[in-house]
N, C-alpha and C positions, 0 to 999 in steps of 0.2 A: 504494500500500500504506500502511496505517496500522498502527502498533504502539504498544503501551503504552510509556510513558516508561521510561527506565532502560537499563542495559547488559545486562540479562538475556538469555541466549541461548535461553531457552524462551519468548520473548515471544509474546503473542497476535498472530497474523498475520491481517490483514484485507486482502483484495485481490480482484481480479476472479476469483480462484480460489475465493473463499469465505472462511471463517474457520477457522483452525487454531491449535492450541495443545497443550501438554502437559497431559494429564488430571490433575486434582488440583492443578495449579499455576495455569496461566493459563486453561485450558479447564475451567470448572466448570459444574455444572448451572444455576446462576442466569444465567451468561453465555449458555449454550446456549438456555435457555428464552426469555430476552429477545430474543436474536437471531432465534430462530424466530418469536417473536411479531411482530417487525419485518417479517419476510418474509411472515407471514400477513396483516399489514396491507397490505403491498405487493400481495398477491394478492387483496385486497378480501374476505377471508373465504371464498374459493372452495375448490375441491378441490385438495389437494396430495398428490402421490405421494411416499412415502419408502421408503428401503431402506438397508441397511447392509452393511459388510464384516464379517468374522468376529472382529474385535478383541475382546478381553475386555471392554473398556470400552463396546462397542457397545450392549448392552441398556440400560445406564444413560443413555447419551447419547440413545438412541432415546426413552426415557421423557420426558426433558426436552424434546426436540423436539416430541413429541406434545402435551405440556402447553402449550407455547408456541403451537402452531398452533391447538389446540382453544380456547384462551382467546380467540382472535380470531374464533371461529365457523367455522374451516376444517373441512371434511370431509377426514379423513386416510385415504388408501389405503395400507396398509402391505404392502410386498412381502416383508418379512422380510429374511433374508440374500440379497442379490442383487448382481450385478455392476453397476458404475456405468452402463455403456452400456445395460443392461437397464432400469435406472431411467429413463434418458433416453428410451428408446424408449417406455416405458409412459406417460410424461407426455403425449407427443403422441397416442398411440393412444387413451388414455382421455379425451382432451380436458380434461385438468386445467389448472388455472390456473398450476401450477408444480410443482417437485419439489425434494427435498433428498436428496442422497446423503450418508450418514453414513460418511465414510471419510477417512483421512489418506493414502490412496493409497500412495506410495513412502516416506513418512516412517517413522521407527522406531516400534516397537510402542507406546511410551508416549504417542505423539501420537494425537489424533483430530481430526476436522474436519467441517464442514458445507460441501458443495459445492452451490451454488444453481443451479437450472435454471429457465429461463423456459417459457412455455406451448408453445413450439415444440420443446422437447426439447434446446435449445442452452443452454450455460452463460451466465450473465449477463455482459454486457459491462461496460466501465468505467463508463459512464453509469448503467446500471441498478444497478450495485453501489454507486455514490455515493448513489442514492436510498434504498437499504436502509440504508446507514450513517447517512444523515441521520435516518431514522425512529428508528434504534437510539440514536443519540447525543442526540437531542432528546426522547426518550421520547414521541414522537407516535404511540403505539400505540393502535389502536382495539380495545379489549376488548369482547367480547360480553356481553350480559346473561345472567343465570343460566339463562334458558330458551332461549338461542340458542347455547349451547356446542356445538362441533362433535362429530361422531361419528367413530369409528374403525372401518374395515372392513379385513379381511385379503384379500389377493389372491394365491393360490398359483399362478396360471397364467401369470405373467409370463415365465418361462423358455421355456415352450412357444410363446408368441406371438413372442418375440424370435427363437427358432430358426426358426419358420415364415418370418419375413421374411428372415433370412439365407439360408436354403436356396432361397428363391424367386428369388434373383438369381444363383445359380451353377448350373452344369450338374452336378447331383449324380450323374448316371449315369457321368460320367468318373471320379469318385472311387470310386464303388461298384464299378465294373468292375475297377479296380486293387486295391481293398481294402487300402489301406496300413495298416501297423502304426504306431501313433502313441503316443508317451508324452507326458503332460502333467504339468506342475509348477505348481500354483497357489498356492504358499506357504501351504497350509492355510487358504485363505480363499474368498471369495465366488465367484470365477469357476469353481470346480470343477464345480458343477452344470451350468451352461450349456455349458461346453466339452465335458463328457462327453456331454451330450444331443445336441449338434450332431454330434459324431463318430459316435455310435451311429446316428443317423438317416441319415448318408451312407455307412454300411456299413464304417466303419473298425474295425480291431482295436485296442482301447483298453487302454493300460497307464497306470498312474498312479504318481506319487511326490509326497508333500506335498499331498495333496488331501482330507484328512479334515475340513476346515472347522472345525477346533478353535480357530483364531485364534492358535495357538502358532507363531510364525514360525520355521521351521527353518533359514532362510538369510537373507541380506540381502534386504529386500523388493523392491528394484529388480531387474528381470530382466537384470542385467549378466552378461557372460561369467564374471567371477570368482565369481559367486554360483550357478553352475549345475553344480557338480561332481556332485551327486546325480543330476540329470537326465541328464547326459552318461553317467554310469556305467550308469544304467538303460537308456538307449538301446542301449548296447553289449551289455548283458546279454541283452536280449530280441531283439536283431537288428532293431530298429525301423527304419522308413524315415525317420522324422523325429521330432524332439521339439519341444515348444512350452512356454515358460514365460511366466507373467504376473506382474504385480504384484498386491497383495492386493485391488484393486478391479476389475481386469479391463479397464482401458483401454489397457494397454501389453502388447506381446507380443514375445518373442524366440525365435529359431529355433536348434535344434541339428541338425547333419547326421546322416546315418546312421552316420557314423564316430564320433559322440559329440563332435564339435567345435562349440562355440558360434560362430555366425556374427557375433554382436554385435547389440545391439538396433537400431543405426542401419540395419542392412541388412534389417530387416523391411519398412520402407517402400520400400527400393530394389527388393526382390523383388516386392512387391505392385504397384508402379508399372510395372515391366517387364511383368508378366503382363497388367495392364489395357491398357497402351498397345499391346501386341502385337495386341490385338483391336479396340481403339477409340481413335482419336486424339482428343486434347483437352488442355486446359491442366492443369498440375500445380502444386500449391501446397505449400510447406513453410515452416517458420519459419527465422529467420536463423541458428539454431544447428544446422541439419541438414546432414549430409554432402553434399559436392558430387557424390557418386555419383548422387543423385536427379536433379540438374541434368543430368548427363551422359546418363542414361537418357532423359530428356525430349528432349534434343538428338538422341540416336540415332534416335528415332522422329519427329523433326521437329515436336515439340510445344512450345507456349509454356510457360515456367517462371516462377513468381513466388515471392517470399519475403515473409513476413508477420512481425510481432513474435511473440515467444514467447508461448504461451498458446493453448489449444485454440480459444477463441472467436475469437481474432484470425485464425487459420488458416481457420476455418469461414467467417467473414465474407468473406475474400478469395476463398475457393472459390466462394461463392455469386455474388460480384461478377463473376468471370471465367468461370463455368460449368465449373469444374474437374471432370475425370472421376475423379481420385484426388488425395489429399493427406494431410497429416498432419505429425507431428513426429518427429524422429530419435530420440527416446527410446523408440521402439517403438510409437508411437501412429499407427495407420493409420486414415484416414477414407475409407470407401467410401460416397459419397453415394447410391448405389442402395439402401443399407440405411438409413442415417441420417447426419446431419451430426454425428458424434461419433467420437472415438477408440474403437474397438470391437475388442477382442481376439478374441472369438468370430468376428466377421465377417472379420477379417484372417486368422485361421487357416483358415477355409473357403475364402477367396479364394486363399491360398497353396497349399492342398492341391489345389484345382482346377487351378492353374497347373502344379504338379508332375505331376499326373496327365495333363494334356494333353500335356506335353512327353515323357512316357514315359522320362524320364531321372532319375538320382539327384539329390537336392537338392545334394549336394556338387559335382556337375558344373555345375549351374545357377549356383551361387555363384561358381565359378571364372571364369565368363564375364562377371561384372559388373565395373564399374570398381573399382579397389582403392585405398582411402585408409586412412590410419591416424589414429585420433582418440584424444585423451587428454582425459579429463574430471576436473577437480579441484574441490573446494569448500573455502573457507576461512571459518571462523567469523567472523561480523561482526555486531555490533549493528545492527539495521535503521536506526537514525538516523545511522549513519556511512556507509551504502552510497553515498549520493549524492556525498559527499566523495571516496570512493575512485574512483568512476567519473570524476569531474571531473579528478582527478589522473592517472588512466590516459590519458584523452583528451589532456591537456596533454603527457604524456611522449611521445606518438606524433604530435605535431603535425607536419604536412607529409606524413604517410603517407596512403594511400587508406583512408578510414574510412566505415563505415555506422553512423549513430547512431540508426537506427530504434528500436532497443531495446537499451540498453546500448551498449557500444563494440565494434565488430567491425572489426579491422584486417587488410587484405589484405597478405600478404607474398609474395615471389617463389615460395616453395614451398608456400604454403597460406594459412592464416588463424588469427588469434587472436581469441577472443571473451570479453569480460568483462561480466558483468551481475549485478545483485542478484536473488536468488531471491524469488519471491512466495509460496513455500510453506515455506521454512525461513529462519532467521536466518543466511544464508551469502551469500558472493559466489561465483558459479560462474565457473570458467575452463574454456573448451573450446578446444582447438587441433587443427588437422587439417593433414596433409601427405601427399604420396604416398610418403613415406618414414617408417618408424616412428621412427627415430632423430631425425629432424628434428621430428616431432610432439612427442616427449618433450622435446626441447631448447626448443621454443617454449613448452611448458607450464611447464617449470622457470623460464624467464625471466619469464613472466606471473605465476606464483604468487609468485616472489620479489619482484616489483614490488608486488603487492598487500600482501604481508606487511610490506614496508618502509613502505608508506603507513600501514598500520594501527598500526605500532609507534610512530609519531609521536604525541605527546600522548595516550598511553593513559591 
């Protein structure tokens, strides 16, 4: 990750996840246009697919992206407001040279971002990201002559094509025979359209909350249990069989039972893995911050289990390497390789609905049968340039303990684990702790957060 110098906590964040910043502060039209031109140069002036979430800043950022790409001779295919996995799917299907998703995903509403996609529909890896950054920093941008400036075309059919692919890999008859009542909460953003389309096409009775695509976030953007009160209430009001919540760009999903109880975003991947492995044995891949429940499910079905560094592209690369049949990240990001190598909320929703319908049981009953762990997630504001110092100090404090340093510092303890890492998407240190007992998980988190705060308080 590279960030602008200084202690500002709205720093411009450049990483394998793309470029993120606060609109009007660090993320400005000139920065966006130049970075897009660097990507256009990387794509050799080829076709680039773009789309955006529903944030108020989206149209302005979109205009700057288009200007940067066209200036390099790129042909731009604009999907308009579209979920990130829909953009990723379109890049590969349309044989484009790359793609840009204009979204800050789970970040607060004042943020926006460019998430860069390679020609395979997968996010750029670290090496590719370094090449873009080199072009950006060295101003080695290849601008087109006046008569070679790229064109822009609109593509309104992306949701339909994405839905076709999702429905082609599940048994839609199982769902339509049961005709479940489903409530969706998309934080008034991009996934609303594709989720509604998929549900209608498999015969569900659809109810919505926070799905007007106005870009006005009515709740915290992450699909965490504490942000889903409105969805839970709506599920109970209409007597729905299940509820689903996404983040604003639709790569993460969380489940609410028919009782209106949030399962927790970690268990989206647990449910999906269990449903897949029940029918097809094969390797499972998660990142190092994901609940141990996924590992337990893989073990139950006699399947190999692997962990990768945090970041969608890292999980995807490991999935391809080992031939995984399911994978993802515990933040609600489920990757079904039969659809595409991307965290895909609409695909995860369809997969979970098929699993529920096959079982002929309530979602709450299925959840009760899964391994139970308690996870606590915290984040502490930290200037990006101090993050490495914090991690070095955390590592030294736990010297002699069993540690995984693949990505950040993950410490195994008798009753669970502690994980401390720097975020690639926000100027924060993330602390994640898990145990089979809620009280112990909270105790571990309090200990880890206190340690990080003490480290940061030195030489402020």
